[in-house]
Backbone as JSON Lines, residues from 0, in Angstrom:
{"i":0,"aa":"M","n":[-36.78,21.11,-44.12],"ca":[-37.29,21.32,-42.66],"c":[-35.98,21.79,-41.83]}
{"i":1,"aa":"T","n":[-36.27,22.86,-41.05],"ca":[-35.28,23.41,-40.24],"c":[-35.31,22.88,-38.83]}
{"i":2,"aa":"A","n":[-34.15,23.14,-38.17],"ca":[-34.06,22.69,-36.76],"c":[-35.17,23.39,-35.87]}
{"i":3,"aa":"D","n":[-35.7,24.5,-36.24],"ca":[-36.62,25.23,-35.35],"c":[-38.09,24.92,-35.65]}
{"i":4,"aa":"E","n":[-38.4,23.97,-36.66],"ca":[-39.54,23.52,-36.91],"c":[-40.25,22.75,-35.72]}
{"i":5,"aa":"I","n":[-41.54,22.89,-35.53],"ca":[-42.1,22.22,-34.45],"c":[-42.67,20.91,-34.85]}
{"i":6,"aa":"T","n":[-42.43,19.91,-33.94],"ca":[-42.9,18.56,-34.31],"c":[-43.35,17.86,-32.89]}
{"i":7,"aa":"V","n":[-44.32,16.83,-33.11],"ca":[-44.76,16.14,-31.89],"c":[-44.62,14.57,-32.29]}
{"i":8,"aa":"P","n":[-43.63,13.96,-31.77],"ca":[-43.55,12.48,-32.0],"c":[-44.73,11.8,-31.25]}
{"i":9,"aa":"D","n":[-45.16,10.71,-31.54],"ca":[-46.31,9.98,-30.94],"c":[-45.71,9.16,-29.85]}
{"i":10,"aa":"L","n":[-45.34,9.84,-28.75],"ca":[-44.85,9.17,-27.55],"c":[-45.87,8.61,-26.6]}
{"i":11,"aa":"T","n":[-45.74,7.38,-26.12],"ca":[-46.7,6.94,-25.02],"c":[-46.46,7.67,-23.78]}
{"i":12,"aa":"D","n":[-47.36,7.59,-22.83],"ca":[-47.21,8.24,-21.56],"c":[-45.95,7.73,-20.82]}
{"i":13,"aa":"E","n":[-45.63,6.52,-20.92],"ca":[-44.62,5.98,-20.24],"c":[-43.15,6.41,-20.86]}
{"i":14,"aa":"E","n":[-43.22,6.57,-22.11],"ca":[-42.02,7.18,-22.87],"c":[-41.81,8.61,-22.52]}
{"i":15,"aa":"R","n":[-42.98,9.41,-22.45],"ca":[-42.76,10.73,-22.02],"c":[-42.32,10.94,-20.64]}
{"i":16,"aa":"Q","n":[-42.74,9.98,-19.8],"ca":[-42.37,10.05,-18.41],"c":[-40.81,9.74,-18.24]}
{"i":17,"aa":"V","n":[-40.33,8.69,-18.91],"ca":[-38.86,8.45,-18.71],"c":[-38.08,9.43,-19.37]}
{"i":18,"aa":"L","n":[-38.3,10.0,-20.52],"ca":[-37.78,11.05,-21.23],"c":[-37.62,12.32,-20.3]}
{"i":19,"aa":"A","n":[-38.82,12.75,-19.67],"ca":[-38.8,13.78,-18.85],"c":[-37.97,13.65,-17.56]}
{"i":20,"aa":"R","n":[-38.04,12.35,-16.96],"ca":[-37.36,12.03,-15.83],"c":[-35.77,12.18,-16.24]}
{"i":21,"aa":"S","n":[-35.41,11.69,-17.27],"ca":[-34.06,11.74,-17.59],"c":[-33.43,13.17,-17.57]}
{"i":22,"aa":"L","n":[-34.24,14.13,-17.9],"ca":[-33.8,15.56,-17.81],"c":[-33.7,15.98,-16.44]}
{"i":23,"aa":"L","n":[-34.51,15.44,-15.51],"ca":[-34.31,15.65,-14.04],"c":[-33.06,15.21,-13.52]}
{"i":24,"aa":"E","n":[-32.58,14.09,-14.03],"ca":[-31.29,13.4,-13.49],"c":[-30.17,14.45,-13.59]}
{"i":25,"aa":"W","n":[-30.08,15.4,-14.38],"ca":[-29.0,16.32,-14.58],"c":[-28.88,17.16,-13.22]}
{"i":26,"aa":"G","n":[-29.89,17.4,-12.5],"ca":[-29.96,18.08,-11.29],"c":[-29.78,17.13,-10.1]}
{"i":27,"aa":"G","n":[-29.54,15.86,-10.34],"ca":[-29.25,15.01,-9.3],"c":[-27.9,14.23,-9.36]}
{"i":28,"aa":"P","n":[-27.77,13.0,-9.56],"ca":[-26.53,12.37,-9.49],"c":[-25.61,12.6,-10.75]}
{"i":29,"aa":"A","n":[-26.19,13.13,-11.91],"ca":[-25.41,13.37,-12.97],"c":[-24.46,14.6,-12.85]}
{"i":30,"aa":"H","n":[-23.3,14.57,-13.59],"ca":[-22.38,15.64,-13.49],"c":[-21.93,16.17,-14.83]}
{"i":31,"aa":"C","n":[-22.68,17.17,-15.18],"ca":[-22.39,17.65,-16.68],"c":[-21.32,18.92,-16.56]}
{"i":32,"aa":"T","n":[-20.52,18.74,-17.49],"ca":[-19.51,19.87,-17.69],"c":[-20.03,20.77,-18.68]}
{"i":33,"aa":"D","n":[-19.4,21.91,-18.85],"ca":[-19.8,22.76,-19.97],"c":[-19.41,22.28,-21.25]}
{"i":34,"aa":"A","n":[-18.31,21.56,-21.43],"ca":[-17.95,20.86,-22.69],"c":[-18.9,19.9,-23.1]}
{"i":35,"aa":"L","n":[-19.47,19.08,-22.23],"ca":[-20.46,18.03,-22.54],"c":[-21.76,18.76,-22.87]}
{"i":36,"aa":"A","n":[-22.23,19.75,-22.13],"ca":[-23.41,20.38,-22.53],"c":[-23.34,21.04,-23.81]}
{"i":37,"aa":"V","n":[-22.16,21.59,-24.28],"ca":[-21.91,22.14,-25.58],"c":[-22.1,21.03,-26.55]}
{"i":38,"aa":"A","n":[-21.42,19.89,-26.25],"ca":[-21.51,18.76,-27.3],"c":[-22.95,18.37,-27.47]}
{"i":39,"aa":"M","n":[-23.8,18.47,-26.4],"ca":[-25.27,18.0,-26.53],"c":[-26.07,19.21,-27.09]}
{"i":40,"aa":"D","n":[-25.41,20.27,-27.57],"ca":[-25.98,21.49,-28.11],"c":[-26.7,22.37,-27.26]}
{"i":41,"aa":"F","n":[-26.19,22.45,-25.97],"ca":[-26.7,23.55,-25.06],"c":[-25.63,24.45,-24.94]}
{"i":42,"aa":"G","n":[-25.75,25.68,-24.4],"ca":[-24.75,26.71,-24.32],"c":[-23.73,26.34,-23.22]}
{"i":43,"aa":"S","n":[-24.15,25.84,-22.21],"ca":[-23.13,25.49,-21.08],"c":[-24.05,24.57,-20.26]}
{"i":44,"aa":"A","n":[-23.4,24.07,-19.05],"ca":[-24.07,23.23,-18.0],"c":[-25.18,24.0,-17.41]}
{"i":45,"aa":"A","n":[-24.95,25.27,-17.18],"ca":[-26.07,26.07,-16.59],"c":[-27.37,26.13,-17.49]}
{"i":46,"aa":"D","n":[-26.94,26.31,-18.84],"ca":[-28.08,26.46,-19.79],"c":[-28.74,25.08,-19.9]}
{"i":47,"aa":"L","n":[-28.02,23.9,-19.76],"ca":[-28.7,22.59,-19.82],"c":[-29.67,22.59,-18.61]}
{"i":48,"aa":"F","n":[-29.24,22.86,-17.37],"ca":[-30.13,22.8,-16.15],"c":[-31.39,23.74,-16.49]}
{"i":49,"aa":"E","n":[-31.33,24.91,-17.06],"ca":[-32.42,25.72,-17.2],"c":[-33.25,25.17,-18.36]}
{"i":50,"aa":"E","n":[-32.68,24.84,-19.46],"ca":[-33.38,24.19,-20.54],"c":[-34.14,22.88,-20.19]}
{"i":51,"aa":"A","n":[-33.55,22.13,-19.36],"ca":[-34.04,20.83,-18.87],"c":[-35.46,21.06,-18.21]}
{"i":52,"aa":"R","n":[-35.57,22.08,-17.41],"ca":[-36.68,22.42,-16.74],"c":[-37.79,22.77,-17.78]}
{"i":53,"aa":"R","n":[-37.57,23.57,-18.71],"ca":[-38.45,23.89,-19.81],"c":[-38.96,22.56,-20.58]}
{"i":54,"aa":"L","n":[-37.98,21.87,-21.02],"ca":[-38.21,20.7,-21.81],"c":[-39.01,19.56,-21.08]}
{"i":55,"aa":"R","n":[-38.69,19.43,-19.67],"ca":[-39.36,18.53,-18.92],"c":[-40.85,18.81,-18.9]}
{"i":56,"aa":"L","n":[-41.15,20.07,-18.75],"ca":[-42.54,20.55,-18.55],"c":[-43.36,20.26,-19.93]}
{"i":57,"aa":"L","n":[-42.7,20.6,-21.03],"ca":[-43.29,20.55,-22.33],"c":[-43.53,18.98,-22.74]}
{"i":58,"aa":"I","n":[-42.5,18.15,-22.39],"ca":[-42.55,16.72,-22.62],"c":[-43.74,16.07,-21.78]}
{"i":59,"aa":"K","n":[-43.71,16.39,-20.53],"ca":[-44.72,15.88,-19.59],"c":[-46.1,16.19,-20.15]}
{"i":60,"aa":"E","n":[-46.27,17.43,-20.63],"ca":[-47.61,17.88,-21.05],"c":[-47.81,17.53,-22.42]}
{"i":61,"aa":"D","n":[-47.04,16.68,-23.07],"ca":[-47.19,16.2,-24.38],"c":[-47.38,17.42,-25.4]}
{"i":62,"aa":"R","n":[-46.43,18.51,-25.12],"ca":[-46.63,19.68,-26.04],"c":[-45.54,19.53,-27.16]}
{"i":63,"aa":"P","n":[-45.7,20.36,-28.19],"ca":[-44.73,20.29,-29.3],"c":[-43.35,20.93,-28.89]}
{"i":64,"aa":"L","n":[-42.3,20.37,-29.53],"ca":[-41.02,20.95,-29.35],"c":[-40.32,21.14,-30.79]}
{"i":65,"aa":"T","n":[-39.43,21.88,-30.76],"ca":[-38.64,22.06,-31.99],"c":[-37.87,20.7,-32.35]}
{"i":66,"aa":"R","n":[-37.48,20.55,-33.55],"ca":[-36.51,19.39,-33.88],"c":[-35.33,19.45,-33.03]}
{"i":67,"aa":"R","n":[-34.73,20.63,-32.92],"ca":[-33.49,20.75,-32.17],"c":[-33.76,20.36,-30.62]}
{"i":68,"aa":"D","n":[-34.95,20.84,-30.15],"ca":[-35.18,20.37,-28.65],"c":[-35.26,18.9,-28.47]}
{"i":69,"aa":"W","n":[-35.9,18.22,-29.43],"ca":[-36.19,16.81,-29.37],"c":[-34.74,16.16,-29.48]}
{"i":70,"aa":"R","n":[-34.03,16.66,-30.4],"ca":[-32.55,16.12,-30.47],"c":[-31.83,16.33,-29.16]}
{"i":71,"aa":"R","n":[-31.9,17.46,-28.6],"ca":[-31.15,17.69,-27.21],"c":[-31.76,16.79,-26.2]}
{"i":72,"aa":"A","n":[-33.08,16.73,-26.15],"ca":[-33.64,15.93,-24.99],"c":[-33.12,14.49,-25.21]}
{"i":73,"aa":"L","n":[-33.16,13.98,-26.43],"ca":[-32.81,12.54,-26.67],"c":[-31.3,12.31,-26.34]}
{"i":74,"aa":"V","n":[-30.44,13.14,-26.77],"ca":[-29.06,12.84,-26.57],"c":[-28.74,13.12,-25.09]}
{"i":75,"aa":"S","n":[-29.35,13.95,-24.33],"ca":[-29.11,14.05,-22.94],"c":[-29.61,12.81,-22.18]}
{"i":76,"aa":"F","n":[-30.71,12.15,-22.71],"ca":[-31.21,10.96,-22.13],"c":[-30.29,9.81,-22.47]}
{"i":77,"aa":"E","n":[-29.8,9.79,-23.58],"ca":[-28.84,8.63,-23.92],"c":[-27.6,8.76,-22.94]}
{"i":78,"aa":"I","n":[-27.17,9.97,-22.72],"ca":[-25.91,10.24,-22.02],"c":[-26.24,9.91,-20.39]}
{"i":79,"aa":"V","n":[-27.31,10.68,-19.91],"ca":[-27.6,10.56,-18.58],"c":[-27.84,9.12,-18.04]}
{"i":80,"aa":"F","n":[-28.38,8.45,-18.92],"ca":[-28.79,6.99,-18.49],"c":[-27.61,6.2,-18.58]}
{"i":81,"aa":"A","n":[-26.67,6.2,-19.56],"ca":[-25.66,5.17,-19.81],"c":[-24.31,5.6,-19.13]}
{"i":82,"aa":"S","n":[-24.03,6.77,-18.99],"ca":[-22.81,7.22,-18.65],"c":[-22.63,7.17,-17.02]}
{"i":83,"aa":"D","n":[-21.67,6.42,-16.54],"ca":[-21.48,6.48,-15.04],"c":[-20.39,7.73,-14.64]}
{"i":84,"aa":"V","n":[-19.77,8.16,-15.71],"ca":[-18.9,9.22,-15.51],"c":[-19.58,10.53,-15.43]}
{"i":85,"aa":"F","n":[-20.44,10.87,-16.41],"ca":[-21.17,12.05,-16.46],"c":[-22.5,11.93,-16.13]}
{"i":86,"aa":"G","n":[-23.26,10.82,-16.31],"ca":[-24.71,10.73,-16.03],"c":[-24.94,9.97,-14.8]}
{"i":87,"aa":"S","n":[-26.22,9.41,-14.65],"ca":[-26.62,8.64,-13.54],"c":[-26.02,7.26,-13.48]}
{"i":88,"aa":"G","n":[-25.76,6.71,-14.65],"ca":[-25.1,5.43,-14.66],"c":[-25.64,4.27,-13.64]}
{"i":89,"aa":"W","n":[-24.84,3.78,-12.71],"ca":[-25.17,2.92,-11.81],"c":[-26.25,3.33,-10.91]}
{"i":90,"aa":"D","n":[-26.45,4.68,-10.79],"ca":[-27.53,5.16,-9.79],"c":[-28.88,5.19,-10.51]}
{"i":91,"aa":"W","n":[-28.95,5.01,-11.77],"ca":[-30.23,5.19,-12.61],"c":[-31.39,4.54,-11.9]}
{"i":92,"aa":"S","n":[-31.12,3.21,-11.54],"ca":[-32.35,2.41,-11.0],"c":[-32.78,2.88,-9.91]}
{"i":93,"aa":"A","n":[-31.83,3.3,-8.99],"ca":[-32.14,3.7,-7.6],"c":[-32.8,5.09,-7.63]}
{"i":94,"aa":"T","n":[-32.45,6.07,-8.49],"ca":[-32.96,7.37,-8.57],"c":[-34.27,7.53,-9.31]}
{"i":95,"aa":"T","n":[-34.41,6.54,-10.35],"ca":[-35.71,6.75,-11.15],"c":[-36.65,5.63,-10.91]}
{"i":96,"aa":"G","n":[-36.36,4.62,-10.22],"ca":[-37.26,3.52,-10.0],"c":[-37.57,2.6,-11.16]}
{"i":97,"aa":"R","n":[-36.61,2.79,-12.25],"ca":[-36.89,1.99,-13.47],"c":[-35.53,1.18,-13.59]}
{"i":98,"aa":"S","n":[-35.76,-0.08,-13.95],"ca":[-34.72,-0.99,-14.26],"c":[-33.84,-0.51,-15.58]}
{"i":99,"aa":"D","n":[-32.7,-0.98,-15.67],"ca":[-31.86,-0.77,-16.82],"c":[-32.62,-1.47,-18.12]}
{"i":100,"aa":"E","n":[-33.08,-2.66,-17.82],"ca":[-33.74,-3.48,-18.9],"c":[-35.03,-2.7,-19.46]}
{"i":101,"aa":"E","n":[-35.85,-2.15,-18.43],"ca":[-37.0,-1.44,-18.89],"c":[-36.68,-0.09,-19.54]}
{"i":102,"aa":"T","n":[-35.6,0.62,-18.99],"ca":[-35.19,1.94,-19.63],"c":[-34.68,1.67,-21.01]}
{"i":103,"aa":"I","n":[-33.82,0.55,-21.22],"ca":[-33.16,0.48,-22.56],"c":[-34.33,0.2,-23.71]}
{"i":104,"aa":"R","n":[-35.3,-0.54,-23.22],"ca":[-36.53,-0.78,-24.04],"c":[-37.3,0.52,-24.42]}
{"i":105,"aa":"L","n":[-37.46,1.26,-23.42],"ca":[-38.14,2.67,-23.66],"c":[-37.1,3.48,-24.32]}
{"i":106,"aa":"L","n":[-35.89,3.58,-24.13],"ca":[-35.01,4.39,-24.83],"c":[-34.94,4.07,-26.41]}
{"i":107,"aa":"R","n":[-35.0,2.79,-26.72],"ca":[-34.85,2.44,-28.01],"c":[-36.25,2.87,-28.69]}
{"i":108,"aa":"S","n":[-37.34,2.68,-28.15],"ca":[-38.56,3.14,-28.78],"c":[-38.68,4.73,-28.9]}
{"i":109,"aa":"V","n":[-38.17,5.42,-27.81],"ca":[-38.16,6.76,-27.98],"c":[-37.18,7.29,-29.15]}
{"i":110,"aa":"Q","n":[-36.09,6.51,-29.27],"ca":[-34.99,6.9,-30.31],"c":[-35.57,6.65,-31.7]}
{"i":111,"aa":"R","n":[-36.37,5.68,-31.94],"ca":[-37.05,5.44,-33.14],"c":[-38.22,6.48,-33.45]}
{"i":112,"aa":"K","n":[-38.91,6.69,-32.51],"ca":[-40.1,7.67,-32.68],"c":[-39.61,9.23,-32.84]}
{"i":113,"aa":"I","n":[-38.59,9.58,-32.19],"ca":[-38.1,10.88,-32.37],"c":[-37.4,11.06,-33.65]}
{"i":114,"aa":"A","n":[-36.58,10.04,-33.91],"ca":[-35.7,10.17,-35.19],"c":[-36.75,10.19,-36.43]}
{"i":115,"aa":"R","n":[-37.79,9.45,-36.35],"ca":[-38.7,9.38,-37.38],"c":[-39.52,10.7,-37.55]}
{"i":116,"aa":"A","n":[-40.02,11.17,-36.38],"ca":[-41.06,12.21,-36.54],"c":[-40.25,13.54,-36.63]}
{"i":117,"aa":"A","n":[-39.17,13.71,-35.92],"ca":[-38.38,15.01,-35.92],"c":[-37.22,15.0,-36.9]}
{"i":118,"aa":"R","n":[-36.94,13.82,-37.49],"ca":[-35.83,13.78,-38.41],"c":[-34.48,14.33,-37.92]}
{"i":119,"aa":"I","n":[-34.13,13.94,-36.63],"ca":[-33.09,14.58,-35.92],"c":[-31.72,14.37,-36.56]}
{"i":120,"aa":"H","n":[-31.61,13.51,-37.37],"ca":[-30.31,13.07,-38.07],"c":[-29.91,14.07,-39.2]}
{"i":121,"aa":"E","n":[-30.93,14.75,-39.54],"ca":[-30.8,15.69,-40.68],"c":[-30.55,17.18,-40.26]}
{"i":122,"aa":"I","n":[-30.43,17.41,-38.86],"ca":[-30.18,18.71,-38.42],"c":[-28.76,19.08,-38.6]}
């Protein structure tokens, strides 16, 4: 299985919504550097912003993504939610309307489903 293969994890509407919303956070309270964007497998911070728009639309519409795109969406969710230095951190609840407890429950579910369906640890 290659990184460019298409896959569709069985995400619930709520899981898709929080994953898509996490990508929107990069244009709000989050502060991405080029180095962090590259670590998340984007070309630069500008590339992350551009790709986030594309990924958000595909995720919200329950469309297929490549294994690489699922991995990038997931790692960006993990960072933007948890990091107060680079991500939304303390502002997460205020900007998304979701509590930390609700978000971590959804994040863990999304992690399991994406890892299983897209086999992102093998890329």
